N, C-alpha and C positions, 0 to 999 in steps of 0.2 A: 524540427530539425532540417537545415538546409541540405541540399545535395551537393553535387559537383558544381564546377564553375560553369555553369550555363544558365541561360536566361531567356525569357521571350521579349523580343524587340517590340516596342511601341513606337511607330513612325507616325509622323502627322504632315499634312499637307493641306492646301487650298483647293476647294472645288472650283473655284473660277480661273484656275491655271489650265490651259489647253492640254488635253491629253498628250499630244505629240511632244510638247516641252515636259510634261510631268514624267513621262516614260523614259526619257534620256537621263541616265545617270549622271552625265556631266552637268545637267540643270541644277543639280542638288535641291530638287523640289520637295523631297521627302526629309523631313528634320527627325533626328533621333530625340524622343520625348521622354523616354523611360526605359528602364531595364526591369521587367517585371520577373520576380523571383521563380524558381521551380523548386518546389519543397518535397521533400520525402516525409510522409505522416506515417506515424506510429500505430494507427488504427489497425485492428485485427482483420476487418472487413475490407476487402479491395474496394468495393463499389463506394464505401465510405470515405476512402482515400480521395477518389475522384470528387466526391461531393465537396469535401474539404479543400481540395484543390481549386475548384470552382469558385468556392467562396473567397479564398484569397485573392483570386485574379479579379474578381468583382470588387472587392475592398481596396486593392492596389489602383485599379482604374478609377474608383471613386474619388480616391486622394489626389492622384495625379490629374485628373481632368476637372478638378474643382474650379479653377479659375476659368476654364471654358464655360462651364455652366454659370457661373456668376455673370460672364460677359453676355451670355444668352438672354440672361434675366433682365440686367439693367445697362447693357451696352458697355463698350470700351472705346476710348479715344485713341485712334492710330493713324499714322500718316500714310497716305497712299503713295505709289511710285513717283508721282510728281510733287511730293512734298506737303500736299494739303492735309489738313487734319479732319478726320471724319469719325463718326460715331459708327462703331461696328458692332455687329450681333454674331454670335458664333453658335449656329445650330448644328447639330451633327448631321451632315449630308450623306455620308457613306462610310461604312466599316466594311473592309474588304478582308475576309480570312477563309480558310477552308471550311467545309461543311461540318466536321466535328466541332471545331472551335466556335462556329457560329452557333451551334446548338447549345454549347456551354453558356456562351454570352447571352443567348435568347432565353435561357433557363428552362430549356425543355430536354425532356429525355430523347433517347436514341429512337430511331424509327418513327420520328414525328416531324412534319414539315415545319420548316422555319416560318414561312409566311402565311401559312393557312391553319385552320384548325384540323386539317386532315390527319388521320392516323395511318400506319402502314397498311391497314386492311383497306383503307379508303383510296390507295394510290392509283387504282385503276379506273376511278370513277371518270365519266365524261364531263361533270359539271365541276365548277370552282366552288370550293369551300368557303366559309366566311373566313376573313383575315385574322390572323393572330395579333391583335393590336396590343399596345402597351396597357391600355385600359382594362382589356381582358385579363392579362396576365396579373396586372396588380390587384384586380378584383379578386381573383382566385387565391392570390397569396394572402390578402387580408381576410379571406373567409376562413383560413386555416387557424384553428385554436390549439396551437401547439407551440412550446418554446423552441425557438430556432437553435439553441445552445444544445438541445437535445437532438444531436445529429441523426440518429436513426429513427427516433419517433417523428421528427420533422419530415424527413425523407419519406417515411411510409405515408404520411398525411398528404404529401404533394403528389404521391403516385396516382391518387384519384384523378387529378388534373393533368397528369402526364408531365409534371414539372420535375426539375432536376434537384431541388432541394435548397436552392439559394434564396435566402429571405429577403435580401435587398439589392436588386440589380443595380448595377452602376448607372443605367440610364433612366432610372425611376424618377429623378428629379431634374433631368434635363428638358428644358422646354423644346417643344416641337420634337422631341426625340422618340420616335416610334420604330422600334426594331423592324417590323415588316416592311418599313419604307428605307431604312438606312443600311440594311444588309442586302448589298448588291452582288450580283452573281459574278464569281470569278472564272474567267473563260477557261483557264487550265482545268480546273476540276468539274465545272458544271457543265462544259460543253466537250472539250477535247478528251479528258480523261473518261468521262461518261461514254462517250463513243467508243473508245477503245475497250471499256469494260463490258459493254452491254451489245452495241450494234455490231462489233466485230465478231463476238461469240455468235451471235444469231446468224450472221453471214456464213461463218465456219460450219455451223450445223446445218444450214439450208443447202448450201452448195458443195461442202465437203472440203476437208483441209489441203488435200492434195490439189484439187482442182483450182481452189481459190489461191493457193500459194503459185500454181502455174501461171494464172493470170496475171499476177504482180510481177513474177520473175520475167516475163517476155516484155515488159514494158520498155519504151525506148527511154535511155537514162536523159533526164534533163537537168540543166544546170542549177535550176532554182528549186528542183524537188529532190527528195531522197528517193534513192533507187533501192527497191526491195529485191535484190537478186535471189535470195533464198526464200521468198515469200514472208508471210506475217505470221503464221500460226505458232512459230517457235521463237518469236521475239521476246526478249527479257529486258527490263529497264527502258522501256520505251519513253522517249522524250516527248514534251508537248509538240515539238515541230514534227516529229514522225506522225503522231496522231493527227496532226493538221493536215499532212500530206495524204495520209490514207483517205481521209475524207473527201479530198478532190477526186480519188479514183474509184471508190467503193461501189457507187452506183453503177457505173458503166461496167464494172467487173461481174456483178450479180445479175445484171440484165440478160434474160434468156437463159439463165443458169438456175436461179431461184425461182419459186412459185410467184406468180404475178402479185398475189396480195402482199407478200413479203417485200417485193421491190416497191410496192406503192407505200407501204408503211415506213419502210426506211427512207424512201425519197421525202415523204412527208416530214419526218424527224430531222432529215437534213435542212429542208427548207426552213423549218422552225429555228435551228441553230444559226443559219445564216441571217434570217430576219432578225433574230434577237441580238445581233451584234452591230446593227446599225448605230450611228452616232447619236442620231435623234429618232425616236419612234413616234410618228404621227398616227392620225386615225387610220389612214389607209394601211400603213404597216400593221397596226394592231388588229385590223379585221384579216390580214393576211395571216398573222400568226394564229390567230383564232381558227382560221380556215385550215392551216397546216395540221394543228392539234385535232380538229374535228376528223380530218382524213386519216389521221394515225389511229384514232379511236375505232374507226369503222373498219380498219384492216388489221388491227392488233391481234385478233383472234386467228389470224392466219399464221403469225409467228407462234403463237401457242400450240396451235394444231400439228405443226411440224416437229414439235419437241425441241425448239430452238431455245426455249427458257423454261 
């Protein structure tokens, strides 16, 4: 049964369009490709309803994106901006969604990383786990001896590999389509919201709500930055812009107020966020990112010791 008149939008663009052009709404760089249905399933188990919804989304994407898969296989004749005809291939370069939807499209269960084999028990490890490649996922699915139409039985069999119960991912037959490569970070959720959900709470616990609110309230108002005249501890419905502006101030506000180890850990995490947002990451940036993560792991115990998390 279909629900209300609501759908998931599927937008498509070209990876060779410059980011500054693509992000302008007036450029019309994103085209509406499909409206994916949002269905209400009658299964008595709520978790199975989520599995059925994920299967439906993958099946719809498989149908809608089939022409692009074929073009990736056998190429397609297209005209460039100058009118010249060229053979074009259409690999999946990037798929940008929030973390819950990315888990659903990756076919993994919650509390599992999208791009590596790490489980939630391993999130504190200082080393990088092996990547969650398409080959690994498809091999795990092929080893399951159960009828996918038996939703509950198939989901139970998938639990061994921490998979979501989707038998045929939409990307399984897309040439060069590897989820651990094409799922790219979304700045709002992976950096700004992560900062507000975790770093800010650690700072409030380490410094104290009243003290940190006072630090923010006495800031000189600036035209280009949001002014937090009542502090930040009681904020609700915080926008990505506000989260971004907090990051510009936070290290200076906790310096000499929070324990040294916490300041170093949060400073390293801020360095990681800034470095991860560069347009092109070269080897020098890569080494700096690894260094920031190493410094975070060396001092994360200070955050835990003060009861901040």
